[in-house]
N, C-alpha and C positions, 0 to 999 in steps of 0.2 A: 552367339547371343542366347541368353536364357529365355525360357518361355515367359517369365515374369517381365523381363525387359521388353520383349516383343509385344506383349499385351499393353504395356504402358505406352510404348511408342505409337502403337495403333490408336490408342485412346486419344493421345495428344494430336495426332493427325486428323482424326475425326472431329475433334473439338475445333481445331484451326479451320477446317473446311466449313464447318457449321457457322463459325463467326464470320468468315469471308462471305458466305452466302447471305447471312443476315445483313451484313454491311451493304452488299449490292442491292438487296431488296429494299432496304431503307432508303438508299440514294434514289432508286427509281421511283419509289412511292412519293418521295419528297419533291420530285421535279414537277413544277407547275408549267405545263406546256400545252399549247393549243395550235391546231392547224388553222391558218388564216389565209383566206383567198383575197389577194389584191386585185380588185376589179379595174380593168383598163378604162380610161375615160371614154365616155359615149357608149360603153357596153350596157345593154339592157339586162336586168336581173331576170332569171328564170321565174322566180317568185319575188315580188316586191317585199323587201325585208322590214323588220322592225329596226329602227335606228336608235342606238344608245350613244349619245355624245357626252362623254365625261367632262367635268370641269373642275373648278377648285374645290378641294376637300371632298365632301360627299355629294356635292351638287351634280346633277345630270339632267340632260334634256332627252326626252323619249317621244318618238312619233313614228307613224307609219309612213314609210317612204313611198314616193310615187315616181314612176318613170315618165310621167306626162310632161309635156313641154310647159314653159313658164305660163302661169295663169295671168290673164289680163288684169290690170289694176292692182296686182300684187308687186311688192318691191322685188328688185333683183335678188336672186338666191332665195326667194320665198319668204313667207311670213315667219315671224318668230313664234316659238312655243314657250309656254311657261316652264320655269325650272321645276324639276322633280329632284329626287334623291336616288342614290344607288340602291337604297332599300326598296324602291319602287320597281326595280328592274325585274325581279322574279315574278311578282303578280302581273305586271304588264306583259311579260313574256309568256306567262301562263295563258292569259286571255288570247294573245296573238296566236300561240301554237294551237289552241283548241279551235279557233276559227279556221286556221289553215288546214288542220286535220279534217274538219268537216267538209272542206273543199277538195280533200285529197291532194293537197299541195305541200311542198316543202316549206319549212319555217326558218329561213335564215335570219341572222341578226348581224347588222352592220355596226361595228364598234369604231368610233372615232373620238376626237377630242377637240377642245378649243385651246386658246392661248394660255389658259390658266391651269390646264390639266397636268397631272403627273401619271406615270405609267402604273403606279399602284392601283389607281382607280380603274384603269383598263382591265387589270387582272381581276379586280373585285367584280366589275360588271360582267365579265365573262363567266366567273364562277356562279354568280346569281342567275345568269341566263341558263347555264347548264343545269341548275337545280330545277328549272322549269322544263327540262327535257330538250333544250336546244342543242343541236350537234353541228350545225353549219354556221360558220362565222366568216364575215367579210370585213375588210377595212378599205380605206380609200387614200389616195396619195395627194389630194389637193386640200387647200385651206378652206375651212368652213367656219363662218362666224357662229357665235354661240346661239344655238337654237334655230339656225337658218335651215329651213326645210326644203329649199330648192333642189331640183334634180341636177342642176349645173350642167345641162346639156342643151344644145339647140337643134339637134336632129335625131332622128330615130336610128340608133346604132344597131350593131349585131347582138344576138342573144348570147349571153355569157352563162354557160352551164357550170354549176359549182363543182369543178373537178377538185375534190378535197382529198387527194392522196399524193404522197411523194414516194419515190423509189428508195427504200432504205439502203440499197446496195450502191447508190450513187454517191459521188464525192460530196461531203458536207463542206459548205462554205459558211463560216460563222462570223457574224458581226456582233460585237459586244459593245454596249453603251453603258458606261458607269454613271453613278449618280452625280458626279461632277461634270458630266458632259463629254468626257474623253471617249474616243472610239478606238476599237481594235478590230483588225481583220485577221482571223485565224491566229489570234493571240499576239499580233504584231501591231503596234500603234499606227494609226492612220489619221490624217487630218480630214476635216469636213470636205475640203476642196478636192482631195485626192481619192476619196472613197469611190466615187463613180468610175474614175479611170482604172482604179485597181480591180474593180468588179468586172469591167470589160476585159481586162488582161487575163484574169483568172478564168472567166467563162469561155472566151474565144469562140471562133466560128463553129468548130466541131461540137463543142458542148452545147452551144446555142441550138444547133440543129437536132442533136440527138437527145437533148434533155438529160444528160448524165451528171447534172449537178443539182444539189438541193440546198436551199438557203435556210439557215438557222439564225434567228435574231434573239440575242440575250440582252435584257435590259433590267436595270435596277428599279425598284418600286419608286424611288425618288427622282428618276430620270424624267425630264420634261417631255410631254407627249410630242411636241414639235420636233424634237430630235428623232424620235421613233418614226414619225411621219416622213422625215427627211430620208432616213434609211430605207423606208418602204419605197420612196420615189426613186431612189438610186437602183434598187433591185428591179423595179418595174422597167426602168430605162434600158436594162440589158436585153430585154426581149420585146418591149413595146406591146406585150399582150398580158392578159390576166395570168397571174402566177400564184401558186400555193406555197407558203413557207411555214416553218415552225417557229412560233413565238414562245420564248421561255423567260421565266422570271429568275433573275440572279439571286442566289441565296448566300 
């Protein structure tokens, strides 16, 4: 091979590698993902979070959560709060985080939704909270009426510390929910009724004890929040304890 041909081949190889590297970086940068802590029922927060409940369109309900028991003369599940918008999440999170910083306490945000919410609003709420410097996110597995502020607990549970890390070397188990509501588990179709059973089969006793599985949930922006909440509940059932997962937006 002549020197000219060798130089040309090397140039092509360098260009190909550069393009591959750019492609990988672009894909990584475009991934909208967040670690979410699913709190077990009756577990108490280490720091009482700001709650953002997304609803239809840009509507949202925002309030300061309280682990206190039900307040006398208030309706079950607490009093209602007036509707806000997703645009209010960042300024409200700013105020909340500054107050928590002054007390030297963490500033978690609990993201949930009502019957009218789509998952696109979940991702928008998370993005707005991140702009306020929020890094700790929770979600919950039970139904909550629009703007219902109740703690939904009737006894003092254990303290749930926000373990917001997953082992990247552990086996990924991916649940995908498309905008038409169809589910897949590790790219294989699965019904709503079978999802829980399949998760138990995959996880098994050894994985349950050693924690060598990590959960990834991928959802379309048009997916109904109730389907996401259902997937969260099935993941929680595999351990009956608080669990951290990775939430991704399908592109």
